[in-house]
C-alpha positions as YAML, in Angstrom:
chain: A
units: angstrom
residues:
- id: 1
  name: MET
  ca: [0.00, 0.00, 0.00]
- id: 2
  name: ILE
  ca: [1.22, 3.52, -0.79]
- id: 3
  name: PHE
  ca: [1.33, 5.92, 2.16]
- id: 4
  name: PRO
  ca: [1.45, 9.53, 0.82]
- id: 5
  name: HIS
  ca: [0.54, 11.24, 4.13]
- id: 6
  name: SER
  ca: [2.12, 11.47, 7.56]
- id: 7
  name: ILE
  ca: [0.63, 11.42, 11.07]
- id: 8
  name: THR
  ca: [2.12, 11.99, 14.48]
- id: 9
  name: LEU
  ca: [1.18, 9.15, 16.83]
- id: 10
  name: LEU
  ca: [0.61, 10.13, 20.47]
- id: 11
  name: LYS
  ca: [0.74, 6.98, 22.60]
- id: 12
  name: HIS
  ca: [-1.04, 6.84, 25.94]
- id: 13
  name: THR
  ca: [-0.33, 5.40, 29.35]
- id: 14
  name: GLU
  ca: [-3.06, 4.32, 31.76]
- id: 15
  name: THR
  ca: [-3.11, 4.56, 35.53]
- id: 16
  name: GLU
  ca: [-5.88, 3.64, 37.95]
- id: 17
  name: SER
  ca: [-7.38, 6.50, 39.89]
- id: 18
  name: ALA
  ca: [-8.08, 6.40, 43.61]
- id: 19
  name: VAL
  ca: [-11.76, 5.69, 42.95]
- id: 20
  name: GLY
  ca: [-11.11, 2.85, 40.49]
- id: 21
  name: GLY
  ca: [-11.36, 4.79, 37.24]
- id: 22
  name: ILE
  ca: [-8.74, 4.93, 34.50]
- id: 23
  name: ASN
  ca: [-6.67, 8.04, 33.83]
- id: 24
  name: ARG
  ca: [-4.99, 8.33, 30.43]
- id: 25
  name: THR
  ca: [-1.93, 10.48, 29.85]
- id: 26
  name: TYR
  ca: [-0.85, 11.22, 26.27]
- id: 27
  name: GLN
  ca: [2.48, 12.13, 24.75]
- id: 28
  name: THR
  ca: [2.89, 15.71, 23.58]
- id: 29
  name: ILE
  ca: [3.26, 16.43, 19.88]
- id: 30
  name: SER
  ca: [6.98, 17.11, 20.35]
- id: 31
  name: ASN
  ca: [7.38, 13.62, 21.91]
- id: 32
  name: GLY
  ca: [5.14, 11.83, 19.38]
- id: 33
  name: THR
  ca: [6.45, 9.66, 16.55]
- id: 34
  name: SER
  ca: [5.77, 10.29, 12.87]
- id: 35
  name: TYR
  ca: [4.48, 7.45, 10.65]
- id: 36
  name: ARG
  ca: [3.52, 7.19, 7.00]
- id: 37
  name: CYS
  ca: [-0.19, 6.68, 6.29]
- id: 38
  name: TYR
  ca: [-3.08, 7.18, 3.92]
- id: 39
  name: PHE
  ca: [-5.64, 9.50, 5.50]
- id: 40
  name: GLN
  ca: [-9.22, 9.13, 4.24]
- id: 41
  name: PRO
  ca: [-12.46, 10.76, 5.43]
- id: 42
  name: GLN
  ca: [-15.37, 8.38, 5.83]
- id: 43
  name: GLN
  ca: [-17.92, 9.05, 3.12]
- id: 44
  name: GLU
  ca: [-20.84, 9.68, 5.48]
- id: 45
  name: SER
  ca: [-18.90, 12.34, 7.39]
- id: 46
  name: LEU
  ca: [-18.33, 14.43, 4.26]
- id: 47
  name: ALA
  ca: [-21.92, 15.67, 4.34]
- id: 48
  name: ILE
  ca: [-21.89, 16.74, 8.00]
- id: 49
  name: ILE
  ca: [-21.87, 20.51, 8.43]
- id: 50
  name: ASN
  ca: [-21.34, 21.80, 11.95]
- id: 51
  name: ASP
  ca: [-19.00, 24.03, 13.96]
- id: 52
  name: SER
  ca: [-15.98, 21.87, 13.11]
- id: 53
  name: GLY
  ca: [-15.01, 24.33, 10.38]
- id: 54
  name: GLY
  ca: [-15.66, 21.83, 7.61]
- id: 55
  name: ARG
  ca: [-13.30, 19.20, 8.98]
- id: 56
  name: ASN
  ca: [-14.27, 15.56, 8.76]
- id: 57
  name: LEU
  ca: [-15.51, 14.16, 12.05]
- id: 58
  name: ILE
  ca: [-14.73, 10.49, 11.34]
- id: 59
  name: VAL
  ca: [-11.75, 9.28, 9.31]
- id: 60
  name: ASN
  ca: [-10.03, 6.08, 8.26]
- id: 61
  name: ILE
  ca: [-6.27, 6.01, 8.58]
- id: 62
  name: TYR
  ca: [-4.32, 3.29, 6.79]
- id: 63
  name: VAL
  ca: [-1.04, 3.11, 8.68]
- id: 64
  name: ASP
  ca: [2.32, 1.52, 7.96]
- id: 65
  name: PRO
  ca: [2.65, -1.79, 9.85]
- id: 66
  name: SER
  ca: [5.64, -0.46, 11.82]
- id: 67
  name: ALA
  ca: [3.31, 1.88, 13.76]
- id: 68
  name: PRO
  ca: [2.28, 0.55, 17.20]
- id: 69
  name: ILE
  ca: [-1.19, 2.14, 16.92]
- id: 70
  name: GLU
  ca: [-3.93, 1.09, 19.38]
- id: 71
  name: SER
  ca: [-7.46, 2.14, 20.27]
- id: 72
  name: THR
  ca: [-7.57, 5.29, 22.41]
- id: 73
  name: ASP
  ca: [-4.21, 6.50, 21.07]
- id: 74
  name: ARG
  ca: [-4.30, 9.93, 19.48]
- id: 75
  name: VAL
  ca: [-2.99, 11.03, 16.10]
- id: 76
  name: VAL
  ca: [-2.30, 14.49, 14.72]
- id: 77
  name: PHE
  ca: [-2.85, 15.13, 11.01]
- id: 78
  name: GLN
  ca: [-2.42, 18.64, 9.58]
- id: 79
  name: SER
  ca: [-2.55, 20.20, 13.08]
- id: 80
  name: VAL
  ca: [-5.86, 18.49, 13.97]
- id: 81
  name: THR
  ca: [-6.01, 15.88, 16.75]
- id: 82
  name: TYR
  ca: [-8.03, 12.67, 16.37]
- id: 83
  name: GLU
  ca: [-8.67, 9.84, 18.83]
- id: 84
  name: VAL
  ca: [-8.38, 6.29, 17.51]
- id: 85
  name: THR
  ca: [-11.59, 4.35, 18.14]
- id: 86
  name: GLY
  ca: [-10.65, 1.04, 16.53]
- id: 87
  name: VAL
  ca: [-7.79, -0.75, 14.77]
- id: 88
  name: ILE
  ca: [-7.94, -3.67, 12.32]
- id: 89
  name: GLN
  ca: [-4.93, -5.56, 10.96]
- id: 90
  name: HIS
  ca: [-4.84, -6.23, 7.20]
- id: 91
  name: PHE
  ca: [-2.73, -9.07, 5.85]
- id: 92
  name: SER
  ca: [-1.30, -9.93, 2.45]
- id: 93
  name: PRO
  ca: [0.27, -13.29, 1.48]
- id: 94
  name: ARG
  ca: [3.56, -11.86, 2.82]
- id: 95
  name: GLY
  ca: [2.17, -11.09, 6.26]
- id: 96
  name: LEU
  ca: [0.93, -7.90, 7.94]
- id: 97
  name: SER
  ca: [0.33, -5.30, 5.22]
- id: 98
  name: HIS
  ca: [-1.04, -2.34, 7.18]
- id: 99
  name: TYR
  ca: [-3.40, -1.25, 9.94]
- id: 100
  name: LYS
  ca: [-6.76, 0.39, 9.29]
- id: 101
  name: ALA
  ca: [-7.59, 2.72, 12.16]
- id: 102
  name: THR
  ca: [-10.88, 4.55, 12.58]
- id: 103
  name: ALA
  ca: [-10.64, 7.86, 14.42]
- id: 104
  name: ARG
  ca: [-12.86, 10.74, 15.49]
- id: 105
  name: ILE
  ca: [-11.95, 14.39, 15.66]
- id: 106
  name: LEU
  ca: [-11.13, 15.78, 19.11]
- id: 107
  name: ASP
  ca: [-10.42, 19.46, 18.65]
- id: 108
  name: PHE
  ca: [-12.62, 21.78, 16.63]
- id: 109
  name: VAL
  ca: [-10.49, 24.92, 16.78]
- id: 110
  name: GLN
  ca: [-6.94, 25.24, 15.51]
...
């Protein structure tokens, strides 16, 4: 697969709170790692018009297999932050080809 775009992956760490909840801490953009990808808006999100400034609310990100991407990680693409909601592995006869991650937009203002 050809990966013409680039994302910054912001990994998270989880700790248990005093009341039994989970706290997630994310890397900063300066500490994130850049990976090659193909960034694609989901078709149904193209028609949504709201206060997001015309940005796509839900996207598919096809990521190089070297990226350790997981659900609840965050990615930054063109200065916009997205949260990964799901990751699927795609295989070819040679093995792992790429990951397909679905993500939702987090910040609406640049």
